[in-house]
C-alpha positions as a Markdown table, in Angstrom:
| # | Residue | x | y | z |
|---|---|---|---|---|
| 1 | Unk | 123.7 | 118.8 | 94.4 |
| 2 | Unk | 122.7 | 122.3 | 95.3 |
| 3 | Unk | 121.2 | 122.9 | 98.8 |
| 4 | Unk | 117.9 | 124.5 | 99.0 |
| 5 | Unk | 117.3 | 127.1 | 101.8 |
| 6 | Unk | 113.8 | 128.2 | 102.3 |
| 7 | Unk | 112.8 | 131.6 | 103.7 |
| 8 | Unk | 110.8 | 131.7 | 106.9 |
| 9 | Unk | 107.8 | 132.8 | 104.9 |
| 10 | Unk | 108.1 | 129.8 | 102.5 |
| 11 | Unk | 108.4 | 127.4 | 105.4 |
| 12 | Unk | 105.0 | 128.7 | 106.6 |
| 13 | Unk | 103.3 | 128.3 | 103.3 |
| 14 | Unk | 100.6 | 125.7 | 102.7 |
| 15 | Unk | 101.7 | 124.7 | 99.3 |
| 16 | Unk | 105.0 | 124.7 | 97.4 |
| 17 | Unk | 103.3 | 126.8 | 94.6 |
| 18 | Unk | 103.6 | 129.8 | 97.0 |
| 19 | Unk | 107.4 | 129.5 | 97.1 |
| 20 | Unk | 109.9 | 132.0 | 95.5 |
| 21 | Unk | 110.3 | 131.0 | 91.8 |
| 22 | Unk | 114.1 | 130.4 | 92.3 |
| 23 | Unk | 113.6 | 128.0 | 95.2 |
| 24 | Unk | 110.7 | 126.2 | 93.4 |
| 25 | Unk | 113.1 | 125.8 | 90.5 |
| 26 | Unk | 115.7 | 124.4 | 92.7 |
| 27 | Unk | 113.4 | 121.9 | 94.3 |
| 28 | Unk | 112.2 | 120.8 | 90.8 |
| 29 | Unk | 115.8 | 120.5 | 89.6 |
| 30 | Unk | 116.6 | 118.5 | 92.7 |
| 31 | Unk | 113.8 | 116.0 | 92.1 |
| 32 | Unk | 114.7 | 115.7 | 88.4 |
| 33 | Unk | 118.3 | 114.8 | 89.3 |
| 34 | Unk | 117.0 | 112.0 | 91.6 |
| 35 | Unk | 115.1 | 110.3 | 88.8 |
| 36 | Unk | 117.1 | 107.7 | 87.1 |
| 37 | Unk | 115.5 | 106.8 | 83.8 |
| 38 | Unk | 116.4 | 108.6 | 80.6 |
| 39 | Unk | 113.1 | 110.5 | 80.0 |
| 40 | Unk | 111.9 | 110.4 | 83.7 |
| 41 | Unk | 108.3 | 109.5 | 82.8 |
| 42 | Unk | 108.1 | 106.2 | 84.7 |
| 43 | Unk | 110.3 | 107.4 | 87.5 |
| 44 | Unk | 108.6 | 110.6 | 87.9 |
| 45 | Unk | 105.2 | 108.9 | 88.5 |
| 46 | Unk | 106.6 | 106.2 | 90.7 |
| 47 | Unk | 108.5 | 108.8 | 92.8 |
| 48 | Unk | 105.4 | 111.0 | 93.1 |
| 49 | Unk | 103.2 | 108.0 | 94.1 |
| 50 | Unk | 105.8 | 106.7 | 96.6 |
| 51 | Unk | 106.3 | 110.1 | 98.1 |
| 52 | Unk | 102.6 | 110.6 | 98.5 |
| 53 | Unk | 102.2 | 107.2 | 100.1 |
| 54 | Unk | 105.1 | 107.8 | 102.5 |
| 55 | Unk | 103.9 | 111.2 | 103.5 |
| 56 | Unk | 100.3 | 109.9 | 104.2 |
| 57 | Unk | 101.7 | 107.0 | 106.3 |
| 58 | Unk | 104.2 | 109.3 | 108.2 |
| 59 | Unk | 101.5 | 112.0 | 108.8 |
| 60 | Unk | 99.4 | 109.4 | 110.8 |
| 61 | Unk | 102.5 | 108.6 | 113.0 |
| 62 | Unk | 103.2 | 105.2 | 111.5 |
| 63 | Unk | 106.5 | 103.9 | 110.2 |
| 64 | Unk | 105.1 | 101.2 | 108.1 |
| 65 | Unk | 102.0 | 100.3 | 106.0 |
| 66 | Unk | 101.1 | 97.3 | 103.7 |
| 67 | Unk | 98.6 | 97.7 | 100.8 |
| 68 | Unk | 97.2 | 94.6 | 99.1 |
| 69 | Unk | 95.8 | 95.0 | 95.6 |
| 70 | Unk | 93.9 | 92.1 | 94.1 |
| 71 | Unk | 93.2 | 91.5 | 90.5 |
| 72 | Unk | 95.0 | 94.6 | 89.2 |
| 73 | Unk | 94.3 | 95.4 | 85.5 |
| 74 | Unk | 95.6 | 97.9 | 83.1 |
| 75 | Unk | 94.1 | 98.6 | 79.6 |
| 76 | Unk | 92.2 | 95.3 | 80.0 |
| 77 | Unk | 95.3 | 93.3 | 80.7 |
| 78 | Unk | 95.5 | 91.3 | 84.0 |
| 79 | Unk | 98.5 | 92.2 | 86.0 |
| 80 | Unk | 97.8 | 89.9 | 89.0 |
| 81 | Unk | 97.7 | 90.4 | 92.7 |
| 82 | Unk | 100.2 | 93.0 | 94.2 |
| 83 | Unk | 101.4 | 94.0 | 97.7 |
| 84 | Unk | 103.0 | 97.4 | 98.4 |
| 85 | Unk | 105.0 | 97.8 | 101.6 |
| 86 | Unk | 105.8 | 101.3 | 102.8 |
| 87 | Unk | 108.5 | 101.3 | 105.5 |
| 88 | Unk | 110.5 | 104.2 | 106.9 |
| 89 | Unk | 114.2 | 103.6 | 106.7 |
| 90 | Unk | 116.3 | 103.9 | 109.7 |
| 91 | Unk | 117.7 | 107.4 | 110.4 |
| 92 | Unk | 121.3 | 107.9 | 109.5 |
| 93 | Unk | 123.6 | 110.7 | 110.6 |
């Protein structure tokens, strides 16, 4: 997989939307390659949600969080009670 090198200016930006188009394209391509299902619909959503949760937990200095969701429904169907655990992996070299 191609490595992405950001410029100093891109490193200081507040949002990836300010990146150079070539580097933004490389980042999107890298994300797309990490998605495993055929069309990417479900994996894209799950990856985005997971990344957001991990970033929010990490930004607060934590390495783990647990979220309990009771009586989850979708389109009027009961999906039950859920628990989401977010845990940082051990660093590898």
